[in-house]
C-alpha positions, 0 to 999 in steps of 0.5 A: 761723451756723457760717460766721461762727464759721469765719472769725472763727476764722481771723481771730483765728488768723491775727492771733495768728500774725502779732503773735506774728512781729511782737512777735518781732522787736522781743524778739529784736534787744532782747533781743540788745542787752541790752535789757530787755523787761518785757512781751510781749503777745498782744491789747491788756489794758487792766485785766485780762488773760486770761493772764499769765505770767513764766517761774520767777516766777508765773502767772495767769489774770485777773490772779490771781498768786502773792504776791510781797510778801515776796520778796526786792528785786533790789539792781540794778534794785529789782523784786522776784523779781529777786535770790537772797539779795540779789544780783542775778542776771544778765538771762536771755534770756527769764525777765525779760518777762512774757508774757501774752494780752490781750481785746481781739485788735485787735494786742499789744505788746511793752513795752521798758524805757526807751521811750515807746510804746503804754504811755505809761510817762513814769515810767519816763523821769523816771527817770535811765537804766540801761544795760538801757534802750532810751534808753542804747543807741546809735541804730542798736541802736535802729533795728533793733529798731524794724524788726524788726517789719516785717522779720519779717512780709516774712520770715513771708510769703516763707517761707509763700510759699515753704511753699506752693510747695513743698507744692503747686506752682502751677498757671498758665495759659500765655499761649499757653493764653490763647484771649482773648489778652491785654490790654496796657497804653498802653506796650505797645500804643505799642510794637505789641502789641494786645488779644487778641495770644496771643503764641507765641515770643520771639526764636524760643523758646516762650513755656510757662512760668510767666506771670513767667518768659515776661513777663521773657523777652518784656522781655529779647528783640529780638522777640515773635511773637504769634497775631493774629485767626489770623495769626502777627506779628512785633512788634518790642521798643524798645530802651528798653521795659523803662523805658517799662514802669516809667515807665507803672507809676509814672503814677497812671493804671497799672492793668496791669503789661504785660499780663494775661490776657483773661478772660469777665465771670463772676459768683461773688457777688451782694451782698444789696441791690444792684441786681443782687440786686434785678435777679434776677442769680445767681452762675455768670452770665456778662456778654455784653453792656450795653446791646445791646453785646458786652463779651466780655472783663472790661476790656470790662464794666468800661469800658461800666459807666462814666458811668452812675452810677444809671442802669438798664442791659440786662445780657445774661447768659449763664446755665448751666441744664444741663451742655447748655443755656445760655440767653441773658437780658437783666435790668434793673439799676439801677447806684449812684452809681459806676455799681456793680451789687454783684457779685463777678467771676472774675479767675482765668484758671485758671477758664477756660483749661486749666492747668498746674502746676509743682513747686517743690523746697527750693531753689527754692521759697525764691526763688520765695517772696521774689519772691511775697512782693516781687510783694505788697508792691509791689502793695499799696503800689500800691494805698494810693494808692486809699485817697486817693480819694473810692471808696476812703475808702468801700471802707475796712474794719476786721475785718469786711471782712478776716475776710470774705475767708477762704474759709467752710469750713476750708481751710489752703493759702486759710488760709496764702495770706491769712495771708501777704498780710495779713502783707505789709500789716501790714509796709507799715502799720507801716513807714509814718511815723506816730508810734505805729507803727514807721515813726515810731519809725525816722523819729525815729531817722533824724532822730537820726543825721542831725542827732546829737541826739534829739527831746526826751522831752516831744516823743515823748509829744505825738508817741505820743499824736497817733499813736496818736488817729490810729490810734483813729479810723482803726480807729473809722472802718474797722470803722465803715463795716464796720457801716454796709455790713452794715446799709444794703447 
């Protein structure tokens, strides 16, 4: 139970940080353009809020607040607590907004005056437009307000990644230390590379840096020298090789970007109730064969599993029983209808090979943070296509699935790594052109810019409601899948 609360605390803290940064992006740009922000809330607050505060006006818990019924009314906006002796005061950057914490940790919101959003304040939209409202501002200002949340989430991810590499450096396995060699994409194999090759040099320069740097050096070289079966082999790099790889990565079947490490198959997690657990597979076991056929690498193992839906296979494992003894055992494992056995697998090469470390200073950490942020965003965007497959739909998860990726004990580096990834994911999801998301508002603003006319308020209301229904349905489905997996695993 303690593990559950540790994971839950990390999840809530991460969501709170990401929501604050996202909504602050909207808030900042709105106020820079003189747009009034009526509310700034972490988490949702239907009916009642846990806490609310308006600078210089009131502070309250669970809906309690100061009685302002006898205070003067501002002649500018006709609201109480907004005047001094009946004279309208100048709008302040912070103090015109109510800040609060809701009780449903599913998101947050920034209620911007004169805008159709999740608050569905249609009564306000029936009144004449005011100079301080969102709808009164030029399209380019409104566009910046809407993309600011996504932008701030992405910048937060870059800042976190830069901070992590500045504080801890990077531990990595150089290409020359990968004893099992590399696994290459089909385009790389067409150019002359073979699975198991160990790259040694690019145009005579040794390859011994970060994998990302060596990858670029190989792509820009004319000749790469690899170690293959104990012999040095020179591979001429085709002139259009980088374009071939780019074309390959844009295809639906791409799984490897140029190359990846060739590593053993080590079990890191055994899921209760699945075939592996019933058979007696344990964490730390390494798979060496399936049905008597050798599977020396993880890719070999994954390929050998395919086509055995609902079948029982003979899984040969190497199990370490002491520091000096490793036993070889074979277990009958029944697979599911998608050839899965219910295990987690180690994918970090540093768990198998010697590790090097690179340190960063304040100047080099920022470019690395940008590179990591762009890489995570690209990878996440590419993986989204899997959601629309049958297996992808089954694997969709909600807050339970997100919470499960946090470590069982508090680890700040792991926490910030996960928070940065979630910030990238939040940025990507919010920019999707779906009504009720930032991307939906951006889509309608682009329509206005192109065709020089706004969609009607009634259309925007219906679009917002449609988007909210879709998002609620997705939320119910995703969290429902968590429940199904919990009770029927």
